[in-house]
KEKE-3310 file (N, C-alpha, C; in steps of 0.2 Angstrom, whole numbers, plus 5000, padded with zeros to 4 digits):
npx = (5128:5128:5114:5111:5117:5106:5105:5104:5108:5107:5094:5089:5093:5085:5071:5056:5039:5026:5010:5002:5003:5003:5004:5004:5008:5022:5032:5048:5055:5063:5059:5046:5048:5054:5045:5034:5040:5041:5028:5022:5016:5012:5009:5017:5023:5037:5052:5063:5070:5074:5068:5055:5052:5053:5042:5031:5031:5029:5017:5009:5010:5000:4990:4977:4967:4960:4968:4980:4977:4976:4989:4991:4986:4997:5006:4997:4995:5006:5006:5000:5001:5007:5021:5025:5018:5023:5037:5036:5031:5041:5052:5046:5047:5061:5065:5058:5064:5077:5076:5074:5062:5053:5041:5027:5012:5006:4996:4984:4973:4965:4956:4961:4970:4966:4964:4970:4965:4968:4964:4956:4961:4973:4980:4981:4989:5001:5006:5008:5018:5028:5030:5035:5047:5054:5056:5065:5076:5079:5082:5094:5102:5104:5093:5079:5062:5045:5031:5014:4998:4985:4969:4961:4946:4939:4930:4921:4917:4907:4912:4915:4910:4914:4928:4931:4927:4937:4948:4946:4947:4960:4966:4974:4985:4994:4986:4980:4970:4957:4952:4944:4947:4951:4941:4934:4924:4907:4906:4903:4908:4898:4892:4897:4893:4888:4900:4908:4900:4900:4914:4915:4907:4915:4925:4936:4949:4949:4952:4948:4949:4947:4942:4952:4951:4939:4928:4923:4910:4914:4923:4915:4905:4913:4918:4906:4895:4901:4911:4925:4942:4954:4959:4962:4972:4963:4965:4957:4950:4955:4946:4937:4942:4946:4956:4960:4964:4972:4978:4971:4963:4950:4941:4929:4915:4917:4930:4935:4930:4937:4950:4949:4945:4957:4958:4968:4977:4981:4993:4999:5010:5018:5010:4998:5000:5003:4990:4982:4977:4983:4992:5006:5021:5025:5013:5005:4991:4996:5005:4998:4989:4998:5003:4992:4991:4984:4982:4993:5001:5015:5016:5019:5010:5011:5025:5032:5025:5026:5039:5046:5050:5048:5058:5062:5050:5050:5061:5058:5047:5054:5062:5052:5045:5053:5055:5062:5072:5065:5052:5050:5051:5039:5029:5032:5029:5016:5011:5014:5007:4995:4994:4987:4990:4993:4991:5002:5012:5013:5018:5030:5038:5038:5045:5057:5063:5059:5060:5074:5081:5078:5083:5097:5099:5093:5101)
npy = (4894:4899:4903:4920:4925:4928:4943:4960:4968:4961:4959:4972:4974:4967:4968:4977:4978:4989:4990:4995:5008:5021:5038:5048:5040:5037:5046:5053:5054:5065:5074:5076:5083:5095:5100:5103:5113:5123:5125:5129:5119:5112:5100:5089:5074:5074:5083:5078:5069:5055:5050:5053:5044:5032:5034:5034:5021:5014:5019:5014:5000:4996:4986:4990:4995:5008:5015:5015:5022:5035:5040:5047:5059:5068:5067:5071:5083:5091:5092:5102:5112:5117:5116:5107:5095:5093:5090:5079:5070:5069:5064:5052:5045:5044:5037:5024:5021:5019:5007:4998:4997:4997:5000:5008:5011:5024:5029:5041:5052:5066:5074:5075:5085:5098:5107:5120:5127:5123:5118:5103:5100:5107:5101:5088:5091:5096:5085:5077:5084:5083:5069:5068:5075:5067:5056:5061:5064:5051:5045:5052:5047:5035:5025:5018:5022:5021:5030:5030:5036:5033:5039:5041:5040:5045:5033:5036:5048:5059:5060:5052:5051:5063:5063:5052:5057:5067:5058:5053:5064:5067:5056:5055:5061:5054:5048:5033:5026:5023:5022:5017:5022:5021:5018:5002:4995:4997:5006:5001:4995:4998:5009:5019:5017:5024:5031:5020:5015:5026:5026:5013:5016:5025:5017:5016:5012:5004:5000:4992:4995:4981:4968:4969:4975:4971:4957:4944:4949:4962:4960:4952:4962:4972:4965:4959:4968:4981:4979:4978:4978:4974:4969:4978:4974:4962:4951:4944:4935:4922:4917:4910:4899:4882:4872:4855:4843:4833:4841:4843:4855:4866:4877:4890:4897:4910:4912:4903:4909:4922:4917:4909:4919:4927:4938:4951:4952:4964:4963:4967:4963:4967:4978:4972:4964:4974:4980:4970:4961:4950:4938:4937:4938:4925:4918:4924:4925:4925:4915:4903:4907:4910:4897:4891:4898:4910:4926:4934:4948:4958:4971:4988:4996:5007:5015:5023:5021:5007:5005:5000:4993:4988:4979:4975:4968:4958:4951:4947:4938:4929:4924:4919:4910:4903:4907:4909:4916:4914:4913:4926:4933:4928:4934:4947:4948:4944:4956:4966:4961:4965:4979:4995:5000:5001:4985:4983:4991:4985:4972:4976:4980:4968:4959:4966:4971:4965:4951:4949:4955:4946:4934:4936:4935:4922:4914)
npz = (4939:4956:4967:4973:4989:5003:5009:5017:5007:4994:4994:4993:4980:4973:4961:4965:4967:4972:4979:4989:4998:5009:5007:5018:5028:5027:5030:5032:5049:5052:5043:5047:5059:5054:5045:5054:5062:5052:5049:5060:5068:5083:5090:5091:5099:5102:5097:5093:5081:5080:5092:5089:5078:5084:5093:5084:5079:5091:5095:5085:5088:5095:5093:5090:5077:5077:5086:5079:5068:5073:5074:5062:5063:5066:5055:5044:5049:5047:5033:5026:5016:5000:4997:5007:5004:4991:4994:5003:4994:4985:4992:4996:4984:4982:4993:4991:4979:4983:4990:4980:4974:4959:4953:4959:4967:4975:4988:4995:5004:4998:5004:5017:5018:5018:5027:5029:5019:5006:4989:4982:4969:4969:4978:4973:4961:4967:4974:4963:4956:4965:4965:4952:4954:4963:4955:4945:4954:4958:4946:4944:4953:4949:4948:4942:4943:4943:4948:4953:4956:4969:4973:4989:4997:5012:5021:5032:5029:5018:5005:4994:4980:4975:4977:4968:4956:4955:4954:4941:4934:4934:4928:4917:4921:4930:4940:4944:4950:4962:4979:4995:5012:5030:5045:5045:5052:5054:5044:5030:5013:5004:5007:4999:4987:4976:4971:4966:4956:4947:4944:4938:4927:4920:4916:4925:4937:4953:4970:4986:5003:5013:5024:5034:5047:5049:5045:5034:5028:5024:5014:5005:5001:4996:4984:4978:4978:4976:4966:4966:4960:4967:4983:4997:5009:5014:5022:5030:5023:5025:5035:5028:5025:5029:5038:5039:5052:5046:5037:5025:5015:5014:5004:5007:4998:4995:4997:4988:4976:4976:4974:4962:4953:4953:4961:4967:4982:4993:5003:5019:5029:5042:5046:5048:5059:5069:5070:5074:5066:5063:5072:5072:5062:5058:5060:5051:5039:5026:5024:5022:5012:5002:5000:4995:4983:4981:4973:4979:4986:4991:5003:5011:5018:5029:5030:5040:5052:5054:5053:5042:5026:5008:5006:5019:5023:5014:5019:5031:5029:5021:5032:5040:5033:5025:5012:4995:4982:4970:4975:4979:4967:4962:4970:4966:4953:4953:4959:4949:4938:4943:4944:4940:4928:4910:4900:4891:4897:4910:4906:4900:4911:4918:4909:4905:4917:4930:4928:4922:4933:4944:4939:4939:4953:4956:4949)
capx = (5129:5124:5110:5114:5115:5101:5108:5101:5110:5104:5086:5088:5094:5079:5066:5050:5033:5022:5003:4998:5008:5000:5009:5005:5011:5028:5036:5054:5054:5066:5055:5040:5050:5056:5038:5031:5043:5040:5021:5019:5012:5015:5007:5021:5025:5044:5055:5069:5068:5075:5063:5049:5052:5051:5036:5026:5031:5026:5010:5006:5010:4995:4985:4971:4967:4958:4974:4985:4975:4977:4995:4991:4985:5003:5008:4993:4995:5012:5006:4994:5003:5009:5028:5025:5015:5028:5043:5034:5030:5047:5056:5043:5049:5068:5065:5056:5069:5083:5074:5074:5056:5054:5035:5023:5006:5005:4989:4982:4966:4966:4952:4964:4975:4962:4963:4972:4962:4970:4958:4957:4965:4979:4983:4983:4994:5007:5009:5011:5024:5033:5032:5040:5053:5057:5058:5070:5081:5081:5086:5100:5106:5105:5088:5073:5056:5038:5026:5008:4994:4978:4966:4957:4940:4938:4924:4917:4914:4902:4914:4917:4909:4918:4935:4931:4927:4944:4953:4945:4949:4968:4968:4979:4991:4997:4982:4978:4964:4953:4951:4941:4951:4948:4938:4930:4918:4902:4907:4904:4909:4891:4890:4900:4891:4888:4907:4910:4896:4903:4920:4914:4904:4920:4931:4941:4951:4948:4953:4944:4951:4942:4945:4958:4948:4932:4928:4921:4905:4917:4926:4910:4902:4918:4918:4900:4891:4905:4915:4932:4947:4959:4957:4967:4973:4960:4968:4952:4948:4957:4941:4933:4946:4946:4962:4958:4970:4977:4981:4967:4961:4943:4939:4922:4913:4920:4938:4936:4929:4943:4956:4948:4945:4963:4958:4974:4977:4987:4994:5004:5011:5019:5005:4993:5002:5002:4983:4979:4974:4987:4996:5013:5023:5025:5007:5001:4988:5000:5009:4993:4987:5003:5003:4986:4992:4980:4986:4996:5006:5018:5016:5021:5005:5013:5032:5034:5022:5028:5046:5047:5051:5046:5064:5061:5044:5052:5066:5054:5044:5059:5064:5047:5042:5058:5054:5068:5072:5059:5045:5050:5049:5032:5025:5033:5026:5009:5009:5015:5001:4989:4994:4982:4992:4991:4994:5009:5017:5015:5022:5037:5042:5039:5050:5063:5065:5058:5063:5081:5083:5078:5087:5103:5099:5092:5107)
capy = (4900:4898:4908:4925:4924:4933:4948:4966:4972:4958:4960:4978:4974:4963:4973:4976:4982:4991:4992:4997:5012:5027:5044:5051:5035:5035:5052:5053:5057:5071:5078:5078:5088:5101:5103:5105:5119:5128:5127:5131:5114:5111:5095:5083:5072:5076:5086:5074:5064:5048:5048:5053:5038:5027:5035:5032:5014:5011:5020:5009:4993:4995:4981:4992:4999:5014:5019:5015:5028:5041:5043:5051:5066:5072:5067:5075:5090:5095:5091:5106:5117:5114:5114:5101:5090:5091:5088:5073:5065:5068:5060:5045:5041:5043:5031:5018:5019:5016:5000:4993:4997:4999:5002:5009:5015:5027:5032:5046:5055:5073:5078:5076:5091:5104:5111:5127:5130:5120:5114:5096:5100:5110:5095:5083:5094:5097:5078:5074:5087:5079:5062:5069:5077:5061:5051:5064:5063:5044:5044:5055:5042:5028:5021:5020:5020:5024:5030:5032:5038:5031:5044:5038:5044:5042:5030:5038:5055:5058:5064:5047:5052:5069:5060:5047:5062:5069:5053:5052:5070:5067:5049:5055:5064:5050:5045:5027:5023:5026:5018:5020:5020:5023:5013:4997:4993:5003:5010:4996:4998:4999:5017:5023:5013:5029:5032:5014:5015:5031:5023:5008:5019:5029:5012:5018:5007:5005:4995:4994:4992:4976:4962:4970:4975:4968:4951:4942:4953:4967:4957:4950:4968:4975:4962:4958:4974:4987:4977:4980:4974:4972:4969:4981:4969:4955:4946:4940:4929:4916:4915:4906:4893:4877:4867:4849:4840:4830:4845:4844:4862:4867:4884:4892:4899:4917:4911:4900:4915:4926:4913:4908:4926:4930:4945:4952:4953:4969:4961:4971:4959:4970:4982:4968:4962:4980:4982:4965:4957:4944:4938:4938:4937:4918:4916:4928:4921:4925:4909:4898:4910:4909:4890:4890:4901:4916:4932:4937:4953:4961:4979:4991:5000:5014:5013:5026:5018:5000:5005:4994:4994:4982:4974:4972:4964:4952:4948:4944:4933:4923:4921:4915:4904:4899:4908:4910:4921:4912:4915:4934:4934:4926:4939:4953:4947:4945:4963:4969:4959:4968:4986:4999:5003:4997:4979:4984:4994:4980:4967:4978:4980:4961:4956:4970:4973:4960:4944:4949:4956:4940:4929:4937:4932:4915:4910)
capz = (4944:4962:4969:4977:4996:5006:5013:5016:5000:4989:4995:4991:4973:4970:4959:4969:4965:4978:4977:4995:5002:5011:5007:5024:5032:5025:5030:5036:5055:5052:5039:5051:5063:5050:5042:5060:5064:5047:5048:5066:5071:5089:5094:5090:5105:5103:5091:5092:5075:5082:5097:5085:5074:5089:5095:5079:5079:5097:5095:5080:5090:5101:5092:5088:5071:5078:5089:5074:5063:5077:5073:5056:5065:5066:5048:5040:5052:5044:5026:5024:5011:4993:4998:5011:5000:4986:4998:5006:4989:4982:4997:4996:4978:4983:4998:4988:4974:4987:4992:4975:4971:4952:4951:4965:4967:4982:4989:5000:5004:4997:5009:5024:5017:5016:5034:5028:5013:4999:4985:4980:4963:4970:4982:4968:4957:4971:4975:4956:4955:4970:4962:4946:4957:4966:4949:4942:4958:4958:4940:4945:4958:4945:4949:4938:4946:4941:4954:4951:4962:4970:4978:4993:5000:5019:5021:5037:5027:5013:4999:4990:4973:4974:4976:4962:4950:4955:4951:4934:4931:4934:4926:4912:4924:4934:4945:4940:4953:4968:4985:5001:5018:5036:5049:5042:5056:5054:5037:5025:5006:5001:5009:4994:4980:4970:4968:4963:4950:4943:4942:4933:4920:4917:4915:4929:4941:4960:4975:4992:5010:5015:5027:5038:5054:5048:5042:5027:5025:5021:5008:5000:4999:4991:4978:4974:4977:4973:4960:4967:4956:4971:4990:5001:5014:5012:5026:5034:5018:5028:5039:5024:5023:5034:5037:5044:5056:5042:5032:5020:5015:5011:5003:5006:4992:4994:4996:4981:4971:4976:4971:4955:4949:4954:4964:4971:4989:4994:5010:5023:5035:5048:5048:5051:5066:5073:5071:5077:5061:5063:5079:5071:5055:5057:5060:5046:5034:5020:5023:5019:5006:4997:4998:4991:4977:4979:4970:4985:4984:4998:5003:5017:5021:5032:5032:5046:5058:5054:5053:5037:5019:5005:5007:5026:5023:5011:5023:5037:5026:5020:5038:5044:5029:5021:5005:4991:4977:4966:4979:4979:4960:4961:4973:4963:4946:4955:4960:4943:4934:4946:4944:4937:4921:4904:4899:4888:4902:4915:4903:4899:4917:4920:4905:4905:4923:4935:4927:4922:4940:4948:4936:4942:4960:4957:4947)
cpx = (5125:5119:5113:5113:5110:5104:5104:5102:5107:5097:5085:5089:5088:5074:5060:5045:5028:5015:4999:5003:5004:5005:5010:5007:5018:5033:5043:5053:5057:5062:5048:5042:5051:5049:5034:5033:5041:5033:5018:5015:5016:5013:5011:5023:5033:5046:5061:5067:5069:5070:5056:5047:5050:5044:5030:5026:5028:5019:5006:5006:5005:4990:4978:4971:4965:4964:4979:4983:4976:4984:4996:4989:4991:5006:5004:4993:5001:5012:5000:4996:5006:5016:5029:5023:5020:5034:5041:5034:5037:5052:5053:5046:5057:5069:5063:5061:5075:5082:5073:5067:5056:5047:5031:5017:5005:4999:4989:4975:4967:4962:4955:4969:4972:4961:4965:4970:4964:4964:4961:4962:4972:4983:4986:4989:5001:5010:5011:5017:5030:5035:5037:5047:5057:5060:5064:5077:5083:5085:5093:5105:5106:5099:5082:5067:5050:5033:5020:5004:4987:4975:4961:4952:4940:4931:4919:4914:4910:4905:4917:4916:4913:4926:4936:4931:4934:4949:4952:4947:4957:4970:4973:4985:4994:4993:4978:4972:4962:4953:4947:4946:4948:4945:4933:4923:4913:4901:4908:4905:4903:4889:4892:4898:4890:4895:4909:4906:4898:4909:4919:4911:4910:4926:4937:4943:4950:4950:4949:4948:4946:4945:4951:4955:4942:4932:4925:4915:4908:4920:4920:4907:4907:4918:4911:4895:4895:4909:4922:4937:4952:4956:4963:4967:4970:4962:4963:4948:4950:4951:4936:4937:4947:4952:4961:4965:4975:4980:4977:4964:4954:4942:4932:4921:4916:4927:4939:4935:4935:4949:4955:4948:4952:4963:4964:4973:4983:4989:5000:5006:5013:5014:4999:4994:5001:4994:4979:4975:4977:4991:5003:5015:5022:5018:5002:4998:4992:5003:5004:4991:4992:5004:4998:4986:4986:4985:4988:5001:5009:5019:5018:5016:5007:5021:5035:5031:5024:5036:5049:5048:5049:5052:5063:5056:5046:5057:5063:5050:5048:5061:5058:5044:5047:5058:5061:5067:5066:5052:5045:5048:5042:5028:5026:5029:5018:5007:5009:5009:4995:4989:4989:4985:4991:4994:5001:5014:5018:5019:5029:5041:5043:5045:5057:5066:5065:5062:5071:5084:5083:5082:5095:5104:5098:5097:5106)
cpy = (4899:4904:4913:4924:4929:4937:4955:4969:4968:4958:4967:4978:4971:4968:4971:4980:4983:4993:4996:5001:5019:5033:5047:5046:5033:5041:5050:5057:5064:5076:5081:5084:5095:5104:5106:5112:5125:5130:5129:5125:5112:5105:5088:5081:5073:5079:5083:5068:5057:5046:5048:5047:5033:5027:5033:5024:5011:5013:5016:5002:4992:4989:4983:4997:5006:5018:5020:5021:5034:5044:5047:5058:5071:5072:5072:5082:5094:5094:5096:5112:5113:5112:5108:5095:5088:5088:5080:5068:5064:5063:5053:5041:5040:5037:5024:5016:5016:5009:4996:4993:5000:5002:5003:5013:5017:5030:5037:5049:5063:5077:5079:5082:5097:5109:5118:5130:5128:5117:5107:5096:5102:5104:5090:5085:5094:5090:5075:5077:5084:5073:5063:5071:5071:5056:5054:5063:5056:5042:5046:5051:5035:5023:5023:5017:5024:5024:5033:5033:5035:5036:5040:5043:5041:5039:5032:5045:5053:5061:5059:5049:5058:5067:5056:5052:5065:5064:5052:5058:5070:5060:5049:5059:5060:5046:5039:5024:5026:5020:5021:5017:5022:5017:5008:4996:4999:5007:5005:4999:5001:5006:5021:5020:5018:5030:5026:5013:5020:5028:5018:5011:5023:5024:5014:5012:5009:4999:4997:4991:4988:4970:4963:4970:4972:4962:4950:4946:4959:4965:4956:4957:4971:4972:4962:4964:4980:4985:4979:4975:4971:4972:4972:4977:4962:4950:4941:4935:4922:4913:4910:4900:4888:4872:4861:4847:4836:4834:4847:4852:4862:4874:4885:4895:4906:4916:4908:4905:4919:4923:4912:4914:4929:4937:4946:4954:4958:4968:4965:4968:4963:4975:4978:4965:4968:4981:4976:4960:4950:4944:4939:4937:4930:4915:4920:4923:4921:4919:4904:4901:4909:4902:4888:4893:4906:4921:4936:4942:4956:4968:4981:4994:5007:5013:5017:5022:5011:5000:5000:4997:4988:4976:4971:4967:4957:4948:4944:4938:4927:4920:4917:4909:4901:4901:4910:4915:4920:4914:4923:4936:4933:4932:4946:4953:4948:4952:4967:4968:4963:4976:4989:5003:4999:4990:4979:4986:4989:4974:4969:4978:4973:4958:4959:4971:4968:4954:4944:4951:4950:4935:4930:4935:4925:4911:4905)
cpz = (4950:4964:4974:4985:4998:5011:5012:5009:4994:4989:4992:4983:4970:4968:4963:4966:4971:4976:4983:4999:5003:5011:5014:5030:5031:5026:5034:5043:5055:5048:5043:5055:5060:5048:5048:5062:5059:5047:5055:5070:5077:5093:5094:5098:5107:5096:5090:5086:5077:5087:5093:5081:5078:5092:5090:5079:5085:5098:5091:5082:5095:5100:5090:5082:5072:5081:5083:5069:5066:5075:5066:5057:5064:5059:5044:5043:5049:5036:5023:5019:5005:4994:5002:5007:4994:4989:5000:5000:4985:4986:4997:4990:4979:4988:4995:4983:4977:4989:4987:4972:4964:4949:4958:4963:4974:4983:4995:4999:5004:5002:5016:5024:5016:5022:5033:5022:5006:4996:4984:4974:4965:4974:4977:4964:4961:4972:4968:4955:4959:4968:4956:4949:4959:4960:4946:4947:4958:4952:4941:4949:4955:4946:4945:4941:4943:4946:4951:4957:4962:4975:4982:4995:5007:5020:5026:5035:5021:5006:4994:4982:4971:4972:4970:4956:4950:4952:4944:4931:4930:4931:4921:4915:4930:4940:4942:4944:4959:4973:4991:5007:5024:5040:5045:5045:5056:5048:5031:5018:5003:5002:5003:4987:4974:4967:4964:4956:4945:4940:4936:4926:4917:4915:4919:4934:4949:4964:4981:4998:5012:5018:5031:5045:5054:5044:5035:5024:5021:5014:5003:4997:4994:4984:4974:4973:4974:4967:4960:4963:4961:4978:4994:5008:5013:5017:5029:5029:5021:5033:5035:5022:5029:5033:5042:5047:5051:5036:5026:5020:5011:5010:5003:4999:4990:4993:4989:4975:4970:4973:4964:4951:4949:4956:4968:4978:4991:5002:5013:5029:5042:5051:5051:5058:5071:5074:5073:5072:5060:5069:5078:5064:5053:5056:5055:5041:5027:5018:5019:5013:5000:4995:4994:4984:4975:4976:4976:4983:4991:4998:5010:5021:5023:5034:5038:5052:5059:5054:5048:5030:5015:5006:5014:5027:5020:5015:5028:5035:5024:5026:5041:5040:5025:5013:5002:4986:4972:4969:4978:4972:4959:4964:4969:4956:4948:4955:4953:4938:4937:4946:4939:4931:4916:4903:4896:4893:4907:4912:4902:4905:4919:4916:4905:4911:4928:4934:4926:4929:4944:4945:4938:4949:4960:4954:4942)
residu = (UNK:UNK:UNK:UNK:UNK:UNK:UNK:UNK:UNK:UNK:UNK:UNK:UNK:UNK:UNK:UNK:UNK:UNK:UNK:UNK:UNK:UNK:UNK:UNK:UNK:UNK:UNK:UNK:UNK:UNK:UNK:UNK:UNK:UNK:UNK:UNK:UNK:UNK:UNK:UNK:UNK:UNK:UNK:UNK:UNK:UNK:UNK:UNK:UNK:UNK:UNK:UNK:UNK:UNK:UNK:UNK:UNK:UNK:UNK:UNK:UNK:UNK:UNK:UNK:UNK:UNK:UNK:UNK:UNK:UNK:UNK:UNK:UNK:UNK:UNK:UNK:UNK:UNK:UNK:UNK:UNK:UNK:UNK:UNK:UNK:UNK:UNK:UNK:UNK:UNK:UNK:UNK:UNK:UNK:UNK:UNK:UNK:UNK:UNK:UNK:UNK:UNK:UNK:UNK:UNK:UNK:UNK:UNK:UNK:UNK:UNK:UNK:UNK:UNK:UNK:UNK:UNK:UNK:UNK:UNK:UNK:UNK:UNK:UNK:UNK:UNK:UNK:UNK:UNK:UNK:UNK:UNK:UNK:UNK:UNK:UNK:UNK:UNK:UNK:UNK:UNK:UNK:UNK:UNK:UNK:UNK:UNK:UNK:UNK:UNK:UNK:UNK:UNK:UNK:UNK:UNK:UNK:UNK:UNK:UNK:UNK:UNK:UNK:UNK:UNK:UNK:UNK:UNK:UNK:UNK:UNK:UNK:UNK:UNK:UNK:UNK:UNK:UNK:UNK:UNK:UNK:UNK:UNK:UNK:UNK:UNK:UNK:UNK:UNK:UNK:UNK:UNK:UNK:UNK:UNK:UNK:UNK:UNK:UNK:UNK:UNK:UNK:UNK:UNK:UNK:UNK:UNK:UNK:UNK:UNK:UNK:UNK:UNK:UNK:UNK:UNK:UNK:UNK:UNK:UNK:UNK:UNK:UNK:UNK:UNK:UNK:UNK:UNK:UNK:UNK:UNK:UNK:UNK:UNK:UNK:UNK:UNK:UNK:UNK:UNK:UNK:UNK:UNK:UNK:UNK:UNK:UNK:UNK:UNK:UNK:UNK:UNK:UNK:UNK:UNK:UNK:UNK:UNK:UNK:UNK:UNK:UNK:UNK:UNK:UNK:UNK:UNK:UNK:UNK:UNK:UNK:UNK:UNK:UNK:UNK:UNK:UNK:UNK:UNK:UNK:UNK:UNK:UNK:UNK:UNK:UNK:UNK:UNK:UNK:UNK:UNK:UNK:UNK:UNK:UNK:UNK:UNK:UNK:UNK:UNK:UNK:UNK:UNK:UNK:UNK:UNK:UNK:UNK:UNK:UNK:UNK:UNK:UNK:UNK:UNK:UNK:UNK:UNK:UNK:UNK:UNK:UNK:UNK:UNK:UNK:UNK:UNK:UNK:UNK:UNK:UNK:UNK:UNK:UNK:UNK:UNK:UNK:UNK:UNK:UNK:UNK:UNK:UNK:UNK:UNK:UNK:UNK:UNK:UNK:UNK:UNK:UNK:UNK:UNK:UNK:UNK:UNK:UNK:UNK:UNK:UNK:UNK:UNK)
# end
């Protein structure tokens, strides 16, 4: 049987796994408008949903991580009550399921949603209820998806240990890990060392945003000082790889360590182009890192700001690097192997969902 042709529909049918997706970076533009009206938020640049979607993408295209992060003032601004959080979470699951995602870890920083008095616990509970709503709606539409949560602390603030304790408190209620997010430069991972030490003592999982806007020292600290299990982005690991004119590749000690230890790279191609971490999709380090067989995974980062989905990221990489269904299966299995759920659960999804799904496409 011949391989399935590559079309938007067949890419949508391919089972996908998403490890790096921000809840407050994936709202539907129409939802932002409606929530702003309901909550009295008046700072939106426009109340036309289509124009607003375009504004988010253009603002995020600046090439600056700092400017990119400013767009979140609007999404967070309309996510300050329980009903809004629950709605956004449910719609997130529906949108991912419609894209063929079968397992996702969606992250957010609870401290960003306390402006109107919500407690951290109420925020987590509202989002978990929304994810459950979304899973039920997706099942009703014929799609099976499992969505888990990563709780982020903002690295420029001083609440990392508090958020780490929150993640452990809800570890049996769908929160599978912890992360630090926000500006890398000037806020190294080691500022949050107490949180990471606590998580390791609790046998809890965590990933760290590192190697996106800042280089190798950020990655080295995240791994060697903090003990991260995965690297959020990690794109600058390419700075420790030299390619000679004859094509010979030499890995520095840090790059070799990351590859040898199979430390997962949560790569987000479109987002990296927007923030200046890569000049274009075709020139994104994901090409070299995939060729060298690092533990590469494909992610969205912020679907609203980048106007992307896992499917569109896959399509762009197929176009840029000539990847086929077998390559997409490799990326997907990499991600599933790297998820923060139990070994048995990971294996079941790989063997019962991912491999059969791709077998039908590979032919």
